[in-house]
C-alpha positions in Angstrom: 68.7 -26.0 -39.7 70.4 -22.8 -41.2 69.8 -19.3 -39.8 67.6 -18.1 -42.4 65.3 -21.7 -42.5 65.3 -20.9 -38.5 63.9 -16.9 -39.4 61.7 -18.5 -41.7 60.4 -21.2 -39.8 59.9 -18.8 -36.7 58.2 -16.0 -38.8 55.4 -19.0 -40.0 54.9 -20.3 -36.8 54.4 -17.0 -35.0 51.9 -15.9 -38.0 50.4 -18.9 -37.3 49.8 -18.5 -34.0 49.0 -15.2 -33.2 47.8 -14.3 -36.8 50.0 -11.8 -37.7 53.6 -11.5 -38.7 55.8 -10.7 -35.8 57.9 -7.8 -35.1 61.6 -7.7 -34.9 61.8 -7.3 -31.3 59.7 -10.5 -31.3 61.7 -12.5 -33.5 64.7 -11.3 -31.4 63.2 -13.0 -28.3 62.0 -16.2 -29.6 65.4 -17.1 -31.5 67.7 -15.4 -28.9 69.6 -13.2 -31.8 70.4 -9.8 -32.3 68.3 -7.5 -34.3 70.7 -6.9 -36.9 70.9 -10.8 -37.1 67.3 -11.1 -37.9 66.8 -7.7 -40.3 70.2 -9.2 -42.2 68.4 -13.0 -42.8 65.0 -10.9 -43.6 66.8 -9.2 -46.5 68.3 -12.8 -47.8 64.6 -14.2 -47.3 63.4 -11.0 -49.1 66.2 -11.4 -51.7 65.1 -14.9 -52.5 61.3 -13.8 -52.9 60.3 -15.5 -49.2 59.3 -12.5 -47.5 58.1 -9.4 -48.6 59.2 -6.4 -46.4 58.6 -2.6 -46.5 60.5 0.1 -47.1 62.1 -0.1 -43.2 63.3 -3.7 -44.3 62.1 -5.1 -41.0 58.1 -4.9 -41.1 56.6 -8.1 -43.1 54.0 -7.0 -45.3 53.6 -10.9 -46.9 54.8 -14.2 -45.9 52.9 -16.1 -48.6 50.3 -16.9 -48.7 49.9 -14.4 -45.6 49.6 -11.0 -45.9 51.3 -9.4 -42.9 48.4 -6.1 -43.5 44.7 -6.2 -43.5 43.2 -7.2 -47.0 39.7 -8.0 -48.7 41.0 -11.6 -48.3 40.2 -13.0 -44.8 40.4 -16.8 -44.5 38.6 -18.5 -41.6 40.1 -21.6 -40.5 41.1 -23.5 -37.2 39.3 -20.9 -35.0 41.6 -18.3 -36.6 41.1 -15.8 -39.3 44.2 -14.5 -41.5 44.3 -12.2 -44.2 45.5 -13.6 -47.5 47.5 -11.3 -50.0 44.9 -12.4 -52.9 42.4 -14.6 -53.8 45.0 -17.2 -55.2 46.6 -17.2 -51.6 43.3 -17.1 -49.8 43.5 -20.5 -51.4 46.6 -21.4 -50.1 46.1 -20.8 -46.8 43.6 -23.2 -46.4 45.6 -25.7 -48.2 48.8 -24.7 -46.0 46.4 -25.7 -43.0 44.9 -28.9 -44.6 41.6 -28.1 -42.9 38.5 -27.1 -43.8 38.2 -22.8 -44.1 36.0 -20.2 -45.3 37.6 -17.6 -47.4 35.6 -14.2 -47.3 36.4 -11.8 -50.0 34.3 -9.5 -52.7 33.7 -9.0 -56.1 35.9 -6.3 -57.3 33.6 -5.6 -60.1 30.6 -5.3 -58.3 32.0 -4.8 -54.6 29.8 -7.9 -53.5 30.5 -10.1 -50.6 32.2 -13.5 -51.5 32.3 -16.5 -49.5 34.0 -19.8 -50.6 33.9 -22.7 -48.7 36.9 -25.0 -48.5 36.6 -28.5 -47.8 39.8 -30.9 -47.5 39.0 -31.8 -50.9 39.2 -28.3 -52.4 37.0 -25.7 -52.5 32.8 -25.8 -53.3 31.4 -24.6 -56.6 30.8 -21.1 -56.4 29.8 -19.4 -59.5 33.0 -16.9 -59.5 36.2 -16.0 -61.6 39.5 -15.1 -60.7 41.4 -12.8 -62.6 45.0 -12.1 -62.8 45.7 -8.6 -64.5 49.3 -9.2 -64.7 50.8 -12.3 -66.1 52.9 -14.8 -63.6 56.4 -14.1 -64.9 55.5 -10.4 -64.3 54.3 -10.8 -60.2 57.2 -9.7 -58.6 58.3 -6.5 -60.7 55.7 -5.1 -58.2 54.8 -8.1 -56.0 52.3 -5.6 -53.8 50.5 -4.2 -56.8 49.6 -8.0 -58.0 
């Protein structure tokens, strides 16, 4: 496995195990690499749209479909709760685990809580609509806003 793949794999392993993204110091301990090497790998993963980083170049904002920061989209699966970047990613987290999950979010129009139960074969019917105001072709122009 190449260096970037090792770093990416460890980011996801840490996220799954702890429900939060790792710090560079945690990556250094887990992989036995220098901090500069981890930061360089993060930069390449960011350039390939595999991670989204804060301005400091080392804080992980997104490791899609997981959010590195609290959001309104919370996914409960396997006894743990994860934040998703958006409603679409919330369903992606459930799918990634191949396990039943509960997505807890809210309606952006009314502010009312929204709960979607996800079975192994997909989400249970729920009277709601997911609206994407930005066309998918432009998501990465400002992925944090999108």
